[in-house]
C-alpha positions as CSV (number, residue, x, y, z in Angstrom):
1,X,-35.0,-12.9,24.5
2,X,-37.3,-15.6,23.0
3,X,-37.1,-15.7,19.2
4,X,-40.4,-16.0,17.4
5,X,-40.9,-17.6,14.0
6,X,-43.6,-15.4,12.7
7,X,-45.0,-11.8,13.0
8,X,-47.7,-11.6,15.6
9,X,-50.4,-8.9,15.9
10,X,-48.4,-6.7,18.4
11,X,-45.4,-6.7,16.0
12,X,-47.6,-5.9,13.1
13,X,-49.1,-2.9,14.9
14,X,-45.6,-1.6,15.8
15,X,-44.5,-2.1,12.2
16,X,-47.4,-0.1,10.8
17,X,-46.6,2.8,13.1
18,X,-42.9,2.6,12.2
19,X,-43.6,2.6,8.4
20,X,-46.1,5.5,8.8
21,X,-43.4,7.4,10.7
22,X,-40.7,6.7,8.1
23,X,-43.2,7.6,5.3
24,X,-43.9,11.0,7.0
25,X,-40.1,11.4,7.3
26,X,-40.0,11.9,3.5
27,X,-42.1,15.0,4.0
28,X,-40.0,16.2,6.9
29,X,-36.8,15.8,4.9
30,X,-38.2,17.6,1.9
31,X,-39.3,20.5,4.0
32,X,-36.0,20.7,6.0
33,X,-34.0,20.5,2.8
34,X,-35.2,24.1,2.1
35,X,-32.9,25.3,4.8
36,X,-30.4,22.6,5.6
37,X,-28.1,20.7,3.2
38,X,-29.1,17.0,2.9
39,X,-26.1,15.2,4.2
40,X,-25.6,17.8,7.0
41,X,-29.3,17.3,7.9
42,X,-28.6,13.5,8.2
43,X,-25.5,14.4,10.3
44,X,-27.5,16.5,12.7
45,X,-30.0,13.7,13.0
46,X,-27.4,11.2,13.9
47,X,-25.6,13.4,16.4
48,X,-28.8,14.4,18.2
49,X,-30.2,10.9,18.3
50,X,-26.8,9.5,19.6
51,X,-27.0,11.9,22.5
52,X,-30.6,11.0,23.3
53,X,-29.8,7.3,23.1
54,X,-26.7,7.6,25.3
55,X,-28.7,9.4,27.9
56,X,-31.5,6.8,27.7
57,X,-29.1,4.0,28.2
58,X,-27.4,5.7,31.1
59,X,-30.8,6.3,32.8
60,X,-31.8,2.7,32.3
61,X,-28.4,1.5,33.5
62,X,-27.7,-0.3,30.3
63,X,-24.0,-1.2,29.7
64,X,-22.4,0.8,26.9
65,X,-18.6,0.1,27.0
66,X,-18.6,-3.5,28.2
67,X,-16.5,-5.9,26.2
68,X,-19.0,-8.3,24.6
69,X,-17.2,-9.1,21.3
70,X,-19.4,-6.8,19.2
71,X,-17.2,-3.8,18.6
72,X,-16.1,-4.6,15.1
73,X,-19.5,-5.9,14.2
74,X,-21.0,-2.7,15.5
75,X,-18.5,-0.5,13.5
76,X,-19.3,-2.5,10.4
77,X,-23.1,-2.0,10.9
78,X,-22.4,1.7,11.5
79,X,-20.5,2.0,8.3
80,X,-23.2,0.3,6.3
81,X,-25.8,2.5,8.0
82,X,-23.8,5.6,7.1
83,X,-23.2,4.5,3.5
84,X,-26.9,4.0,3.1
85,X,-27.8,7.6,4.0
86,X,-24.9,9.1,2.0
87,X,-26.2,7.4,-1.2
88,X,-29.8,8.2,-0.4
89,X,-29.3,11.9,0.1
90,X,-26.7,12.3,-2.6
91,X,-28.7,10.2,-5.1
92,X,-31.8,12.4,-4.6
93,X,-29.8,15.2,-6.3
94,X,-29.8,13.2,-9.5
95,X,-33.1,11.3,-9.6
96,X,-36.6,12.2,-8.5
97,X,-38.3,11.0,-5.3
98,X,-40.7,8.6,-6.9
99,X,-38.0,6.6,-8.6
100,X,-35.9,6.8,-5.5
101,X,-38.6,5.1,-3.5
102,X,-38.9,2.3,-6.0
103,X,-35.2,1.5,-5.9
104,X,-34.9,1.8,-2.2
105,X,-37.5,-1.0,-1.9
106,X,-35.0,-3.4,-3.4
107,X,-34.0,-3.8,0.3
108,X,-36.4,-6.6,1.2
109,X,-35.0,-8.7,-1.6
110,X,-31.5,-8.2,-0.2
111,X,-32.7,-9.2,3.3
112,X,-34.4,-12.3,1.9
113,X,-31.3,-13.3,0.0
114,X,-29.1,-12.6,3.0
115,X,-31.4,-14.7,5.2
116,X,-31.1,-17.6,2.8
117,X,-27.3,-17.4,3.0
118,X,-26.5,-16.3,6.5
119,X,-29.4,-16.8,8.9
120,X,-30.4,-20.4,9.9
121,X,-34.1,-21.1,9.9
122,X,-35.2,-18.1,7.9
123,X,-35.4,-19.6,4.4
124,X,-38.3,-18.3,2.4
125,X,-40.9,-20.6,0.8
126,X,-42.2,-20.1,-2.7
127,X,-45.4,-18.5,-1.5
128,X,-43.3,-15.9,0.5
129,X,-41.2,-15.1,-2.6
130,X,-44.5,-14.6,-4.5
131,X,-45.6,-12.2,-1.7
132,X,-42.5,-10.1,-1.9
133,X,-42.9,-9.9,-5.7
134,X,-46.5,-8.9,-5.3
135,X,-45.7,-6.1,-2.8
136,X,-42.9,-4.8,-5.0
137,X,-45.2,-4.8,-8.0
138,X,-47.5,-2.6,-6.0
139,X,-44.8,-0.1,-5.4
140,X,-43.8,0.0,-9.1
141,X,-47.4,0.5,-10.0
142,X,-47.9,3.3,-7.6
143,X,-45.1,5.3,-9.1
144,X,-45.3,4.2,-12.7
145,X,-47.1,7.4,-13.7
146,X,-44.2,9.6,-12.5
147,X,-41.4,7.6,-14.1
148,X,-40.3,9.6,-17.1
149,X,-37.7,9.2,-19.7
150,X,-34.5,7.9,-18.2
151,X,-31.6,10.3,-18.9
152,X,-28.0,9.6,-18.1
153,X,-28.2,11.8,-15.0
154,X,-31.3,10.0,-13.7
155,X,-29.5,6.6,-14.2
156,X,-26.7,7.8,-11.9
157,X,-29.3,8.6,-9.2
158,X,-31.1,5.4,-9.7
159,X,-27.8,3.5,-9.3
160,X,-27.1,5.3,-6.1
161,X,-30.5,4.5,-4.6
162,X,-30.1,0.9,-5.6
163,X,-26.7,0.8,-3.8
164,X,-28.4,2.5,-0.8
165,X,-31.0,-0.3,-0.7
166,X,-28.2,-2.9,-0.8
167,X,-26.6,-1.2,2.2
168,X,-30.0,-1.0,4.0
169,X,-30.7,-4.7,3.5
170,X,-27.1,-5.7,4.4
171,X,-27.3,-3.8,7.7
172,X,-30.4,-5.7,8.7
173,X,-28.8,-9.1,7.8
174,X,-25.5,-8.2,9.6
175,X,-27.4,-7.3,12.7
176,X,-29.5,-10.4,12.6
177,X,-26.8,-12.9,11.6
178,X,-24.0,-11.8,14.0
179,X,-23.5,-11.2,17.7
180,X,-25.4,-7.9,17.5
181,X,-28.6,-9.9,17.6
182,X,-27.7,-11.0,21.1
183,X,-27.2,-7.6,22.7
184,X,-29.6,-4.9,23.7
185,X,-31.2,-3.0,20.8
186,X,-30.0,0.3,22.3
187,X,-26.4,-0.6,21.9
188,X,-27.0,-2.0,18.4
189,X,-28.5,1.4,17.4
190,X,-25.9,3.4,19.2
191,X,-23.2,1.7,17.1
192,X,-24.9,2.9,13.9
193,X,-25.8,6.4,15.1
194,X,-22.4,7.0,16.6
195,X,-20.5,5.9,13.6
196,X,-22.7,7.9,11.3
197,X,-22.4,10.9,13.6
198,X,-18.7,10.9,12.9
199,X,-18.6,10.0,9.2
200,X,-21.6,12.0,7.9
201,X,-20.2,15.4,8.8
202,X,-17.0,14.5,7.0
203,X,-19.1,13.5,4.0
204,X,-20.9,16.9,4.1
205,X,-17.6,18.8,4.2
206,X,-16.1,16.7,1.4
207,X,-19.1,17.3,-0.8
208,X,-18.8,21.1,-0.1
209,X,-22.4,21.5,1.1
210,X,-23.7,25.0,1.9
211,X,-24.8,24.0,5.4
212,X,-27.6,25.8,7.2
213,X,-28.9,28.5,5.0
214,X,-32.2,29.2,6.7
215,X,-33.9,28.1,9.9
216,X,-37.6,28.5,10.6
217,X,-39.9,26.9,13.3
218,X,-41.2,24.5,10.7
219,X,-37.7,23.4,9.5
220,X,-36.6,23.1,13.2
221,X,-39.7,21.0,13.9
222,X,-39.0,18.7,10.9
223,X,-35.5,18.3,12.1
224,X,-36.6,17.5,15.7
225,X,-39.1,15.0,14.4
226,X,-36.3,13.2,12.6
227,X,-34.0,13.3,15.6
228,X,-36.3,12.4,18.5
229,X,-39.0,10.3,16.9
230,X,-37.5,8.7,13.8
231,X,-33.8,8.2,14.6
232,X,-34.2,7.6,18.3
233,X,-37.6,6.0,19.1
234,X,-38.5,4.3,15.9
235,X,-35.0,3.0,15.1
236,X,-34.8,1.6,18.6
237,X,-38.1,-0.2,18.2
238,X,-37.0,-1.5,14.8
239,X,-33.8,-3.1,16.2
240,X,-35.9,-4.6,19.0
241,X,-38.1,-6.2,16.4
242,X,-35.1,-7.4,14.3
243,X,-33.7,-9.1,17.5
244,X,-37.0,-10.8,18.2
245,X,-38.6,-11.7,14.9
246,X,-37.5,-13.2,11.5
247,X,-35.7,-10.5,9.5
248,X,-37.0,-11.5,6.1
249,X,-40.6,-11.2,7.3
250,X,-40.0,-7.9,9.0
251,X,-38.5,-6.6,5.8
252,X,-41.7,-7.2,3.8
253,X,-43.4,-4.5,5.9
254,X,-41.0,-1.8,4.6
255,X,-43.1,-1.8,1.4
256,X,-45.7,0.1,3.4
257,X,-43.3,3.1,4.0
258,X,-43.6,4.7,0.5
259,X,-47.3,4.2,0.6
260,X,-47.5,6.2,3.8
261,X,-45.1,8.7,2.2
262,X,-47.5,9.3,-0.7
263,X,-50.4,9.7,1.7
264,X,-48.4,12.2,3.8
265,X,-47.4,14.0,0.7
266,X,-51.0,14.2,-0.4
267,X,-52.3,15.5,2.9
268,X,-49.5,17.8,3.9
269,X,-48.1,18.9,0.5
270,X,-51.2,18.7,-1.6
271,X,-49.7,16.1,-3.9
272,X,-52.3,14.1,-5.9
273,X,-53.4,10.7,-4.8
274,X,-54.8,8.6,-7.7
275,X,-56.8,5.4,-7.8
276,X,-53.6,3.6,-8.5
277,X,-52.6,4.1,-4.9
278,X,-55.7,2.1,-3.8
279,X,-54.7,-0.8,-6.0
280,X,-51.1,-0.5,-4.7
281,X,-52.4,-0.8,-1.1
282,X,-54.2,-4.0,-2.1
283,X,-51.1,-5.5,-3.7
284,X,-48.9,-4.6,-0.7
285,X,-51.4,-6.0,1.8
286,X,-51.7,-9.2,-0.2
287,X,-47.9,-9.5,-0.4
288,X,-47.5,-9.0,3.4
289,X,-50.1,-11.6,4.0
290,X,-48.4,-14.1,1.8
291,X,-45.0,-13.5,3.4
292,X,-46.4,-13.8,6.9
293,X,-48.9,-16.6,6.3
294,X,-48.5,-19.4,8.9
295,X,-46.9,-22.6,7.7
296,X,-49.6,-25.4,7.4
297,X,-48.9,-28.4,9.5
298,X,-48.2,-30.6,6.4
299,X,-45.6,-28.1,5.2
300,X,-44.0,-28.0,8.6
301,X,-43.8,-31.7,8.8
302,X,-46.0,-32.0,11.9
């Protein structure tokens, strides 16, 4: 597959759809949490998506068990992927959702740092660093009104979400920097879903979760949305993008996810949308432009 050095229009369109889907997932998780314990919910998502992905790969005759030197890399990516969701779901029991979103968006900085250290040709320029900071400032601004006094309990949750963001960014860098970037996206995703499908149920049992306490059509629909659309389709599209485009520039678009999450919350859960959100969208859009701005000929040495 040909590697591109910048994000084109087609990739931008896909990324916007992905971020909107992941933002809506926040609402789906919140609704499903009313009847299914958080880590168990993540477990069910991984198990269901693993089955769908396996079937998809078989139908498309994509090799699954061939020896290609990626097994240990795949297991490592799967463990990072699993750890991310354990800390996300567990951390949300200590801190509130608005603070969680802020700390999760440390991830692009982890990807940018990892790209500098481990991915040749993906070094960020000063203007791109400014863009990342601009987008992150927008996220902080969007949720500043809901950030209350930081208690000891909230600090625990904030720390967990920060760790989750590190795992998220590390997963992206690992996939891009190692042999997983040379295999089909389906197998890369299958590694992560399969490992998490094994480990997450153990985490749920260890934590002593109550399991499924109530199941309604709405809760079932939210779970199906996470399994079929998010964990299967959008994750598969994401790893296709990671394989084809610069990881650090892709990561800048993840700043859109909490914005879409707030919009989905306002429309579906009647949560207020203030004027601050509009300013946030401006900052995020500016940050994305700066990160993805083409390199002038004089800077490229042409």
